[in-house]
The first five atom37 places (N, CA, C, CB, O) and aatype in JSON, in Angstrom:
{
  "aatype": [20, 20, 20, 20, 20, 20, 20, 20, 20, 20, 20, 20, 20, 20, 20, 20, 20, 20, 20, 20, 20, 20, 20, 20, 20, 20, 20, 20, 20, 20, 20, 20, 20, 20, 20, 20, 20, 20, 20, 20, 20, 20, 20, 20, 20, 20, 20, 20, 20, 20, 20, 20, 20, 20, 20, 20, 20, 20, 20, 20, 20, 20, 20, 20, 20, 20, 20, 20, 20, 20, 20, 20, 20, 20, 20, 20, 20, 20, 20, 20, 20, 20, 20, 20, 20, 20, 20, 20, 20, 20, 20, 20, 20, 20, 20, 20, 20, 20, 20, 20, 20, 20, 20, 20, 20, 20, 20, 20, 20, 20, 20, 20, 20, 20, 20, 20, 20, 20, 20, 20, 20, 20, 20, 20, 20, 20, 20],
  "atom_mask": [
    [1, 1, 1, 1, 1],
    [1, 1, 1, 1, 1],
    [1, 1, 1, 1, 1],
    [1, 1, 1, 1, 1],
    [1, 1, 1, 1, 1],
    [1, 1, 1, 1, 1],
    [1, 1, 1, 1, 1],
    [1, 1, 1, 1, 1],
    [1, 1, 1, 1, 1],
    [1, 1, 1, 1, 1],
    [1, 1, 1, 1, 1],
    [1, 1, 1, 1, 1],
    [1, 1, 1, 1, 1],
    [1, 1, 1, 1, 1],
    [1, 1, 1, 1, 1],
    [1, 1, 1, 1, 1],
    [1, 1, 1, 1, 1],
    [1, 1, 1, 1, 1],
    [1, 1, 1, 1, 1],
    [1, 1, 1, 1, 1],
    [1, 1, 1, 1, 1],
    [1, 1, 1, 1, 1],
    [1, 1, 1, 1, 1],
    [1, 1, 1, 1, 1],
    [1, 1, 1, 1, 1],
    [1, 1, 1, 1, 1],
    [1, 1, 1, 1, 1],
    [1, 1, 1, 1, 1],
    [1, 1, 1, 1, 1],
    [1, 1, 1, 1, 1],
    [1, 1, 1, 1, 1],
    [1, 1, 1, 1, 1],
    [1, 1, 1, 1, 1],
    [1, 1, 1, 1, 1],
    [1, 1, 1, 1, 1],
    [1, 1, 1, 1, 1],
    [1, 1, 1, 1, 1],
    [1, 1, 1, 1, 1],
    [1, 1, 1, 1, 1],
    [1, 1, 1, 1, 1],
    [1, 1, 1, 1, 1],
    [1, 1, 1, 1, 1],
    [1, 1, 1, 1, 1],
    [1, 1, 1, 1, 1],
    [1, 1, 1, 1, 1],
    [1, 1, 1, 1, 1],
    [1, 1, 1, 1, 1],
    [1, 1, 1, 1, 1],
    [1, 1, 1, 1, 1],
    [1, 1, 1, 1, 1],
    [1, 1, 1, 1, 1],
    [1, 1, 1, 1, 1],
    [1, 1, 1, 1, 1],
    [1, 1, 1, 1, 1],
    [1, 1, 1, 1, 1],
    [1, 1, 1, 1, 1],
    [1, 1, 1, 1, 1],
    [1, 1, 1, 1, 1],
    [1, 1, 1, 1, 1],
    [1, 1, 1, 1, 1],
    [1, 1, 1, 1, 1],
    [1, 1, 1, 1, 1],
    [1, 1, 1, 1, 1],
    [1, 1, 1, 1, 1],
    [1, 1, 1, 1, 1],
    [1, 1, 1, 1, 1],
    [1, 1, 1, 1, 1],
    [1, 1, 1, 1, 1],
    [1, 1, 1, 1, 1],
    [1, 1, 1, 1, 1],
    [1, 1, 1, 1, 1],
    [1, 1, 1, 1, 1],
    [1, 1, 1, 1, 1],
    [1, 1, 1, 1, 1],
    [1, 1, 1, 1, 1],
    [1, 1, 1, 1, 1],
    [1, 1, 1, 1, 1],
    [1, 1, 1, 1, 1],
    [1, 1, 1, 1, 1],
    [1, 1, 1, 1, 1],
    [1, 1, 1, 1, 1],
    [1, 1, 1, 1, 1],
    [1, 1, 1, 1, 1],
    [1, 1, 1, 1, 1],
    [1, 1, 1, 1, 1],
    [1, 1, 1, 1, 1],
    [1, 1, 1, 1, 1],
    [1, 1, 1, 1, 1],
    [1, 1, 1, 1, 1],
    [1, 1, 1, 1, 1],
    [1, 1, 1, 1, 1],
    [1, 1, 1, 1, 1],
    [1, 1, 1, 1, 1],
    [1, 1, 1, 1, 1],
    [1, 1, 1, 1, 1],
    [1, 1, 1, 1, 1],
    [1, 1, 1, 1, 1],
    [1, 1, 1, 1, 1],
    [1, 1, 1, 1, 1],
    [1, 1, 1, 1, 1],
    [1, 1, 1, 1, 1],
    [1, 1, 1, 1, 1],
    [1, 1, 1, 1, 1],
    [1, 1, 1, 1, 1],
    [1, 1, 1, 1, 1],
    [1, 1, 1, 1, 1],
    [1, 1, 1, 1, 1],
    [1, 1, 1, 1, 1],
    [1, 1, 1, 1, 1],
    [1, 1, 1, 1, 1],
    [1, 1, 1, 1, 1],
    [1, 1, 1, 1, 1],
    [1, 1, 1, 1, 1],
    [1, 1, 1, 1, 1],
    [1, 1, 1, 1, 1],
    [1, 1, 1, 1, 1],
    [1, 1, 1, 1, 1],
    [1, 1, 1, 1, 1],
    [1, 1, 1, 1, 1],
    [1, 1, 1, 1, 1],
    [1, 1, 1, 1, 1],
    [1, 1, 1, 1, 1],
    [1, 1, 1, 1, 1],
    [1, 1, 1, 1, 1],
    [1, 1, 1, 1, 1],
    [1, 1, 1, 1, 1],
    [1, 1, 1, 1, 1]
  ],
  "atom_positions": [
    [[129.68, 50.0, 17.85], [128.61, 49.11, 18.27], [127.5, 49.17, 17.24], [128.09, 49.48, 19.68], [126.95, 50.25, 16.98]],
    [[127.15, 48.07, 16.65], [126.13, 48.01, 15.62], [124.89, 47.32, 16.18], [126.66, 47.28, 14.36], [124.92, 46.12, 16.47]],
    [[123.8, 48.06, 16.32], [122.57, 47.51, 16.87], [121.62, 47.14, 15.74], [121.91, 48.5, 17.84], [121.58, 47.8, 14.7]],
    [[120.85, 46.09, 15.97], [119.84, 45.74, 14.98], [118.74, 46.79, 15.01], [119.25, 44.33, 15.25], [118.65, 47.58, 15.95]],
    [[117.92, 46.81, 13.98], [116.89, 47.83, 13.84], [115.97, 47.9, 15.05], [116.08, 47.56, 12.6], [115.61, 48.99, 15.49]],
    [[115.59, 46.74, 15.6], [114.65, 46.75, 16.72], [115.27, 47.24, 18.02], [114.08, 45.38, 16.93], [114.55, 47.52, 18.97]],
    [[116.6, 47.34, 18.09], [117.25, 47.81, 19.3], [117.69, 49.27, 19.23], [118.43, 46.96, 19.59], [118.19, 49.81, 20.22]],
    [[117.52, 49.91, 18.08], [117.89, 51.31, 17.97], [116.89, 52.15, 18.74], [117.96, 51.76, 16.49], [115.69, 51.88, 18.71]],
    [[117.39, 53.17, 19.42], [116.48, 54.03, 20.18], [115.7, 54.91, 19.22], [117.26, 54.9, 21.19], [116.14, 55.24, 18.12]],
    [[114.51, 55.27, 19.67], [113.66, 56.18, 18.91], [114.18, 57.58, 19.19], [112.12, 56.03, 19.29], [113.66, 58.27, 20.07]],
    [[115.17, 58.01, 18.47], [115.85, 59.26, 18.75], [115.78, 60.2, 17.55], [117.31, 59.0, 19.12], [115.55, 59.78, 16.42]],
    [[116.0, 61.47, 17.83], [116.01, 62.46, 16.76], [117.27, 62.36, 15.92], [115.87, 63.85, 17.32], [117.27, 62.7, 14.74]],
    [[118.33, 61.89, 16.52], [119.59, 61.75, 15.81], [119.6, 60.34, 15.24], [120.85, 62.02, 16.75], [120.15, 59.41, 15.84]],
    [[118.99, 60.19, 14.09], [118.77, 58.88, 13.51], [119.57, 58.76, 12.22], [117.27, 58.64, 13.26], [119.39, 59.57, 11.3]],
    [[120.43, 57.76, 12.13], [121.25, 57.61, 10.92], [120.41, 57.34, 9.68], [122.25, 56.5, 11.11], [120.87, 57.56, 8.56]],
    [[119.19, 56.87, 9.86], [118.33, 56.59, 8.72], [117.59, 57.85, 8.25], [117.32, 55.5, 9.07], [116.87, 57.8, 7.26]],
    [[117.76, 58.95, 8.94], [117.17, 60.21, 8.54], [115.67, 60.3, 8.74], [117.48, 60.47, 7.13], [114.96, 60.87, 7.91]],
    [[115.17, 59.73, 9.84], [113.75, 59.81, 10.14], [113.33, 61.27, 10.24], [113.41, 59.05, 11.47], [114.04, 62.07, 10.86]],
    [[112.2, 61.64, 9.63], [111.77, 63.04, 9.71], [111.35, 63.41, 11.14], [110.61, 63.3, 8.73], [110.95, 62.55, 11.92]],
    [[111.42, 64.68, 11.45], [111.0, 65.17, 12.75], [109.51, 64.92, 12.94], [111.32, 66.67, 12.9], [108.75, 64.94, 11.98]],
    [[109.11, 64.69, 14.18], [107.7, 64.46, 14.47], [106.87, 65.72, 14.33], [107.55, 63.9, 15.87], [105.68, 65.65, 14.03]],
    [[107.49, 66.87, 14.54], [106.76, 68.14, 14.5], [107.44, 69.07, 13.52], [106.69, 68.79, 15.92], [108.66, 69.25, 13.55]],
    [[106.65, 69.66, 12.65], [107.22, 70.54, 11.63], [107.75, 71.84, 12.22], [106.18, 70.86, 10.59], [108.76, 72.38, 11.76]],
    [[107.06, 72.33, 13.27], [107.47, 73.59, 13.9], [107.2, 73.51, 15.4], [106.72, 74.8, 13.28], [106.41, 72.68, 15.85]],
    [[107.86, 74.37, 16.19], [107.54, 74.44, 17.62], [106.07, 74.85, 17.84], [108.48, 75.45, 18.31], [105.45, 74.43, 18.83]],
    [[105.52, 75.66, 16.94], [104.12, 76.08, 17.08], [103.17, 74.89, 16.92], [103.78, 77.17, 16.04], [102.17, 74.8, 17.63]],
    [[103.49, 73.98, 16.01], [102.67, 72.77, 15.84], [102.73, 71.92, 17.1], [103.15, 71.95, 14.62], [101.72, 71.36, 17.53]],
    [[103.92, 71.83, 17.7], [104.06, 71.09, 18.95], [103.26, 71.79, 20.06], [105.55, 70.98, 19.34], [102.58, 71.12, 20.84]],
    [[103.35, 73.11, 20.13], [102.66, 73.86, 21.17], [101.15, 73.65, 21.11], [102.99, 75.35, 21.05], [100.5, 73.57, 22.15]],
    [[100.58, 73.56, 19.92], [99.14, 73.33, 19.78], [98.73, 72.01, 20.43], [98.73, 73.33, 18.3], [97.71, 71.94, 21.12]],
    [[99.54, 70.97, 20.21], [99.24, 69.67, 20.82], [99.45, 69.72, 22.34], [100.13, 68.58, 20.2], [98.7, 69.09, 23.09]],
    [[100.45, 70.46, 22.78], [100.69, 70.6, 24.23], [99.5, 71.3, 24.88], [102.0, 71.4, 24.49], [99.01, 70.86, 25.91]],
    [[99.04, 72.39, 24.26], [97.89, 73.12, 24.8], [96.65, 72.23, 24.88], [97.59, 74.35, 23.94], [95.91, 72.28, 25.86]],
    [[96.44, 71.41, 23.85], [95.3, 70.49, 23.85], [95.42, 69.49, 24.99], [95.2, 69.75, 22.49], [94.43, 69.18, 25.65]],
    [[96.63, 68.97, 25.23], [96.85, 68.04, 26.34], [96.47, 68.68, 27.67], [98.33, 67.59, 26.37], [95.77, 68.08, 28.47]],
    [[96.93, 69.9, 27.91], [96.63, 70.57, 29.17], [95.13, 70.81, 29.32], [97.39, 71.89, 29.27], [94.58, 70.62, 30.41]],
    [[94.46, 71.22, 28.26], [93.01, 71.43, 28.32], [92.27, 70.12, 28.57], [92.51, 72.07, 27.02], [91.33, 70.09, 29.37]],
    [[92.68, 69.05, 27.9], [92.04, 67.75, 28.11], [92.21, 67.28, 29.55], [92.62, 66.71, 27.15], [91.27, 66.76, 30.14]],
    [[93.4, 67.47, 30.11], [93.63, 67.08, 31.5], [92.75, 67.88, 32.45], [95.11, 67.28, 31.87], [92.2, 67.33, 33.41]],
    [[92.61, 69.16, 32.18], [91.77, 70.01, 33.02], [90.31, 69.56, 32.96], [91.9, 71.49, 32.59], [89.66, 69.45, 33.99]],
    [[89.81, 69.31, 31.76], [88.41, 68.88, 31.6], [88.15, 67.55, 32.27], [88.06, 68.78, 30.12], [87.1, 67.36, 32.9]],
    [[89.09, 66.63, 32.15], [88.92, 65.27, 32.7], [89.43, 65.15, 34.14], [89.65, 64.27, 31.82], [89.35, 64.08, 34.74]],
    [[89.94, 66.26, 34.68], [90.51, 66.3, 36.03], [91.6, 65.23, 36.2], [89.41, 66.1, 37.08], [91.64, 64.52, 37.2]],
    [[92.46, 65.16, 35.2], [93.59, 64.23, 35.22], [94.86, 64.98, 35.57], [93.74, 63.51, 33.85], [94.98, 66.17, 35.27]],
    [[95.81, 64.3, 36.21], [97.08, 64.96, 36.53], [97.91, 65.24, 35.28], [97.89, 64.11, 37.51], [97.79, 64.54, 34.27]],
    [[98.74, 66.26, 35.36], [99.66, 66.59, 34.29], [100.95, 65.8, 34.52], [99.94, 68.13, 34.22], [101.56, 65.91, 35.58]],
    [[101.34, 65.03, 33.53], [102.57, 64.24, 33.66], [103.4, 64.36, 32.38], [102.24, 62.76, 33.96], [102.88, 64.67, 31.31]],
    [[104.69, 64.11, 32.52], [105.58, 64.14, 31.36], [105.23, 62.99, 30.41], [107.07, 64.05, 31.8], [105.21, 63.17, 29.2]],
    [[104.96, 61.83, 30.97], [104.59, 60.69, 30.13], [103.26, 60.93, 29.44], [104.53, 59.4, 30.96], [103.1, 60.6, 28.26]],
    [[102.3, 61.51, 30.15], [101.02, 61.87, 29.53], [101.21, 62.88, 28.41], [100.07, 62.43, 30.58], [100.56, 62.79, 27.38]],
    [[102.1, 63.82, 28.63], [102.41, 64.81, 27.6], [103.01, 64.12, 26.37], [103.39, 65.88, 28.15], [102.63, 64.42, 25.24]],
    [[103.94, 63.2, 26.59], [104.55, 62.47, 25.48], [103.49, 61.68, 24.71], [105.66, 61.52, 26.0], [103.5, 61.67, 23.48]],
    [[102.6, 61.03, 25.41], [101.53, 60.28, 24.74], [100.64, 61.2, 23.92], [100.69, 59.51, 25.77], [100.26, 60.86, 22.8]],
    [[100.31, 62.35, 24.47], [99.47, 63.32, 23.74], [100.17, 63.82, 22.48], [99.11, 64.5, 24.64], [99.52, 64.18, 21.5]],
    [[101.5, 63.83, 22.52], [102.28, 64.26, 21.36], [102.59, 63.08, 20.43], [103.59, 64.91, 21.82], [103.31, 63.24, 19.45]],
    [[102.03, 61.91, 20.74], [102.22, 60.71, 19.95], [103.69, 60.35, 19.81], [101.59, 60.88, 18.57], [104.18, 60.04, 18.73]],
    [[104.38, 60.4, 20.95], [105.79, 60.07, 20.97], [106.13, 59.43, 22.31], [106.67, 61.32, 20.71], [105.23, 59.17, 23.12]],
    [[107.38, 59.18, 22.55], [107.81, 58.62, 23.83], [108.43, 59.72, 24.68], [108.81, 57.47, 23.61], [108.78, 60.79, 24.2]],
    [[108.56, 59.42, 25.96], [109.2, 60.35, 26.89], [110.64, 60.62, 26.42], [109.2, 59.76, 28.34], [111.11, 61.76, 26.48]],
    [[111.32, 59.59, 25.95], [112.71, 59.74, 25.51], [112.82, 60.68, 24.31], [113.3, 58.38, 25.16], [113.69, 61.55, 24.29]],
    [[111.94, 60.52, 23.34], [111.99, 61.39, 22.16], [111.69, 62.83, 22.57], [111.0, 60.92, 21.08], [112.31, 63.76, 22.07]],
    [[110.74, 63.01, 23.47], [110.41, 64.35, 23.95], [111.65, 65.0, 24.58], [109.25, 64.29, 24.97], [111.96, 66.16, 24.3]],
    [[112.36, 64.25, 25.42], [113.56, 64.78, 26.06], [114.69, 64.97, 25.04], [114.02, 63.84, 27.17], [115.5, 65.89, 25.19]],
    [[114.74, 64.12, 24.01], [115.73, 64.31, 22.94], [115.47, 65.63, 22.2], [115.68, 63.12, 21.93], [116.41, 66.36, 21.88]],
    [[114.21, 65.93, 21.94], [113.87, 67.21, 21.31], [114.35, 68.37, 22.18], [112.34, 67.32, 21.06], [114.92, 69.34, 21.68]],
    [[114.12, 68.25, 23.47], [114.52, 69.32, 24.39], [116.04, 69.52, 24.36], [114.05, 69.01, 25.82], [116.53, 70.65, 24.35]],
    [[116.78, 68.43, 24.35], [118.24, 68.5, 24.42], [118.92, 68.78, 23.08], [118.77, 67.22, 24.98], [119.97, 69.41, 23.04]],
    [[118.33, 68.31, 21.98], [119.04, 68.32, 20.7], [118.43, 69.22, 19.63], [119.1, 66.95, 20.17], [119.01, 69.37, 18.55]],
    [[117.3, 69.8, 19.89], [116.64, 70.67, 18.92], [116.36, 72.02, 19.58], [115.32, 70.02, 18.39], [115.3, 72.2, 20.17]],
    [[117.3, 72.96, 19.49], [117.16, 74.25, 20.18], [115.85, 74.97, 19.88], [118.31, 75.15, 19.81], [115.31, 75.66, 20.75]],
    [[115.33, 74.82, 18.67], [114.1, 75.52, 18.31], [112.88, 74.99, 19.08], [113.85, 75.41, 16.81], [111.85, 75.67, 19.16]],
    [[112.98, 73.78, 19.64], [111.88, 73.17, 20.41], [112.12, 73.24, 21.92], [111.69, 71.72, 19.99], [111.2, 73.01, 22.7]],
    [[113.34, 73.55, 22.31], [113.74, 73.47, 23.71], [112.86, 74.3, 24.65], [115.17, 73.91, 23.85], [112.38, 73.78, 25.66]],
    [[112.62, 75.57, 24.33], [111.82, 76.42, 25.22], [110.38, 75.95, 25.31], [111.86, 77.86, 24.74], [109.77, 76.03, 26.38]],
    [[109.83, 75.47, 24.21], [108.45, 74.96, 24.21], [108.33, 73.79, 25.17], [108.03, 74.54, 22.78], [107.39, 73.72, 25.95]],
    [[109.27, 72.87, 25.1], [109.24, 71.69, 25.97], [109.53, 72.06, 27.41], [110.24, 70.64, 25.48], [108.88, 71.56, 28.32]],
    [[110.51, 72.93, 27.63], [110.84, 73.35, 29.0], [109.64, 74.0, 29.67], [112.03, 74.32, 29.0], [109.36, 73.73, 30.84]],
    [[108.92, 74.85, 28.95], [107.75, 75.5, 29.52], [106.69, 74.47, 29.87], [107.18, 76.55, 28.55], [106.08, 74.55, 30.94]],
    [[106.45, 73.5, 29.0], [105.47, 72.45, 29.26], [105.88, 71.64, 30.49], [105.32, 71.53, 28.03], [105.03, 71.29, 31.32]],
    [[107.16, 71.34, 30.62], [107.64, 70.59, 31.77], [107.48, 71.39, 33.07], [109.1, 70.2, 31.58], [107.15, 70.82, 34.11]],
    [[107.71, 72.69, 33.0], [107.54, 73.53, 34.2], [106.06, 73.55, 34.62], [108.04, 74.98, 33.93], [105.76, 73.55, 35.82]],
    [[105.16, 73.57, 33.67], [103.73, 73.53, 33.99], [103.4, 72.2, 34.67], [102.87, 73.71, 32.7], [102.64, 72.18, 35.65]],
    [[103.95, 71.1, 34.17], [103.74, 69.79, 34.81], [104.34, 69.76, 36.21], [104.35, 68.67, 33.95], [103.73, 69.25, 37.15]],
    [[105.54, 70.32, 36.34], [106.21, 70.37, 37.65], [105.4, 71.2, 38.64], [107.63, 70.95, 37.5], [105.26, 70.82, 39.8]],
    [[104.87, 72.33, 38.19], [104.05, 73.18, 39.04], [102.81, 72.43, 39.52], [103.64, 74.45, 38.29], [102.41, 72.57, 40.68]],
    [[102.21, 71.65, 38.64], [101.04, 70.85, 39.02], [101.39, 69.92, 40.18], [100.53, 70.03, 37.8], [100.65, 69.83, 41.15]],
    [[102.54, 69.23, 40.08], [102.96, 68.3, 41.13], [103.28, 69.06, 42.42], [104.19, 67.49, 40.68], [102.91, 68.62, 43.51]],
    [[103.96, 70.18, 42.29], [104.3, 70.97, 43.48], [103.04, 71.44, 44.2], [105.17, 72.2, 43.08], [102.95, 71.34, 45.42]],
    [[102.06, 71.94, 43.45], [100.81, 72.38, 44.07], [100.06, 71.21, 44.71], [99.92, 73.06, 43.04], [99.37, 71.39, 45.71]],
    [[100.19, 70.03, 44.13], [99.54, 68.84, 44.67], [100.03, 68.54, 46.09], [99.8, 67.63, 43.76], [99.29, 68.0, 46.9]],
    [[101.29, 68.89, 46.38], [101.83, 68.67, 47.73], [100.96, 69.33, 48.79], [103.27, 69.2, 47.82], [100.88, 68.83, 49.91]],
    [[100.33, 70.44, 48.45], [99.57, 71.2, 49.43], [98.14, 70.69, 49.61], [99.54, 72.64, 49.04], [97.38, 71.24, 50.41]],
    [[97.77, 69.64, 48.87], [96.44, 69.07, 49.03], [96.39, 68.11, 50.21], [96.01, 68.35, 47.76], [95.32, 67.81, 50.73]],
    [[97.55, 67.61, 50.63], [97.61, 66.66, 51.72], [97.31, 65.23, 51.29], [96.65, 67.06, 52.79], [97.25, 64.33, 52.12]],
    [[97.12, 65.01, 50.0], [96.83, 63.67, 49.47], [98.1, 63.07, 48.91], [95.72, 63.72, 48.39], [98.81, 63.74, 48.15]],
    [[98.41, 61.85, 49.24], [99.53, 61.1, 48.68], [100.76, 61.97, 48.4], [99.1, 60.41, 47.41], [101.26, 62.01, 47.27]],
    [[101.22, 62.64, 49.42], [102.38, 63.51, 49.25], [103.63, 62.71, 48.89], [102.63, 64.31, 50.52], [104.52, 63.23, 48.21]],
    [[103.72, 61.46, 49.35], [104.9, 60.65, 49.04], [105.04, 60.46, 47.54], [104.82, 59.27, 49.75], [106.15, 60.52, 47.01]],
    [[103.95, 60.23, 46.84], [103.99, 60.08, 45.39], [104.44, 61.35, 44.71], [102.63, 59.66, 44.87], [105.23, 61.31, 43.77]],
    [[103.94, 62.49, 45.17], [104.32, 63.77, 44.59], [105.8, 64.06, 44.85], [103.46, 64.91, 45.16], [106.51, 64.54, 43.96]],
    [[106.26, 63.76, 46.05], [107.67, 63.97, 46.39], [108.55, 63.08, 45.53], [107.92, 63.7, 47.89], [109.58, 63.52, 45.01]],
    [[108.16, 61.81, 45.37], [108.91, 60.89, 44.52], [109.01, 61.45, 43.1], [108.23, 59.5, 44.5], [110.08, 61.44, 42.5]],
    [[107.9, 61.94, 42.57], [107.86, 62.51, 41.23], [108.8, 63.7, 41.12], [106.43, 62.93, 40.87], [109.59, 63.78, 40.17]],
    [[108.74, 64.61, 42.06], [109.58, 65.81, 42.02], [111.06, 65.45, 42.09], [109.21, 66.75, 43.16], [111.88, 66.05, 41.39]],
    [[111.4, 64.48, 42.93], [112.81, 64.08, 43.05], [113.31, 63.38, 41.79], [112.99, 63.16, 44.25], [114.42, 63.65, 41.33]],
    [[112.51, 62.5, 41.24], [112.97, 61.67, 40.13], [112.79, 62.3, 38.76], [112.26, 60.38, 40.16], [113.54, 61.99, 37.83]],
    [[111.81, 63.16, 38.6], [111.56, 63.76, 37.29], [112.04, 65.2, 37.17], [110.11, 63.71, 36.99], [112.25, 65.69, 36.06]],
    [[112.22, 65.88, 38.29], [112.55, 67.3, 38.24], [113.79, 67.67, 39.03], [111.39, 68.11, 38.74], [114.13, 68.84, 39.15]],
    [[114.48, 66.68, 39.58], [115.75, 66.92, 40.24], [115.67, 67.56, 41.62], [116.57, 67.77, 39.39], [116.66, 68.08, 42.12]],
    [[114.49, 67.52, 42.24], [114.37, 68.1, 43.58], [115.16, 67.24, 44.57], [112.89, 68.21, 44.01], [115.29, 66.03, 44.39]],
    [[115.68, 67.9, 45.62], [116.43, 67.2, 46.66], [116.03, 67.75, 48.01], [117.96, 67.35, 46.45], [115.62, 68.91, 48.14]],
    [[116.15, 66.91, 49.01], [115.95, 67.37, 50.39], [117.3, 67.81, 50.93], [115.32, 66.24, 51.29], [118.33, 67.26, 50.56]],
    [[117.28, 68.81, 51.8], [118.55, 69.34, 52.29], [119.1, 68.56, 53.48], [118.38, 70.78, 52.67], [120.21, 68.85, 53.93]],
    [[118.36, 67.6, 53.99], [118.86, 66.79, 55.1], [118.59, 67.39, 56.46], [120.31, 66.56, 54.94], [118.8, 66.72, 57.47]],
    [[118.15, 68.62, 56.53], [117.86, 69.27, 57.79], [116.49, 68.8, 58.27], [117.9, 70.81, 57.66], [115.49, 68.96, 57.56]],
    [[116.45, 68.24, 59.45], [115.19, 67.79, 60.01], [114.94, 68.56, 61.29], [115.18, 66.26, 60.27], [115.85, 68.74, 62.1]],
    [[113.73, 69.01, 61.48], [113.37, 69.79, 62.65], [112.43, 68.97, 63.52], [112.72, 71.14, 62.26], [111.4, 68.49, 63.05]],
    [[112.8, 68.81, 64.77], [111.94, 68.09, 65.71], [110.94, 69.08, 66.29], [112.77, 67.41, 66.84], [111.31, 70.16, 66.76]],
    [[109.69, 68.71, 66.26], [108.64, 69.58, 66.75], [108.06, 68.98, 68.03], [107.53, 69.79, 65.68], [107.86, 67.77, 68.11]],
    [[107.81, 69.82, 69.02], [107.18, 69.36, 70.24], [108.12, 68.8, 71.28], [106.18, 68.35, 69.91], [107.67, 68.13, 72.21]],
    [[109.4, 69.05, 71.16], [110.37, 68.57, 72.13], [110.71, 69.71, 73.06], [111.65, 68.01, 71.44], [111.09, 70.79, 72.62]],
    [[110.56, 69.47, 74.34], [110.87, 70.49, 75.34], [112.25, 70.21, 75.91], [109.79, 70.52, 76.47], [112.5, 69.13, 76.44]],
    [[113.13, 71.18, 75.8], [114.49, 71.02, 76.32], [114.57, 71.6, 77.72], [115.52, 71.69, 75.38], [114.1, 72.71, 77.99]],
    [[115.17, 70.84, 78.6], [115.4, 71.31, 79.97], [116.88, 71.67, 80.08], [114.99, 70.23, 81.03], [117.76, 70.85, 79.82]],
    [[117.14, 72.89, 80.48], [118.51, 73.36, 80.56], [118.79, 73.75, 82.02], [118.75, 74.57, 79.6], [118.02, 74.49, 82.63]],
    [[119.91, 73.23, 82.57], [120.31, 73.63, 83.93], [120.86, 75.04, 83.9], [121.38, 72.64, 84.51], [121.63, 75.41, 83.02]],
    [[120.45, 75.84, 84.91], [120.98, 77.2, 85.01], [121.73, 77.38, 86.29], [119.86, 78.23, 84.91], [122.25, 78.47, 86.55]]
  ]
}
């Protein structure tokens, strides 16, 4: 399959030999740390897309680095866990829990176990 230039994905595995966006995992980590500090100062949520924007890349390229560049994998995984923790803690605020649940399911692979507990039901049993 031969795609035109405008349809090629922005990927690390590029036949044209595009250079890596980050020279080292440490250079990437500095930008990640700045993103987290900026979010804290501005009281903004931590998101994967926000992280990608702060790194001047796309979500897809960020995930490509995680999957295809072992030297960057732990740096990205740790950043994603910090974002995931932010969303998980948000559940306990009682604000827009549906949005947080949607995020956890779709971005972090969370699942519900299907067990539902009815609260406040009184059972009458014949003896």
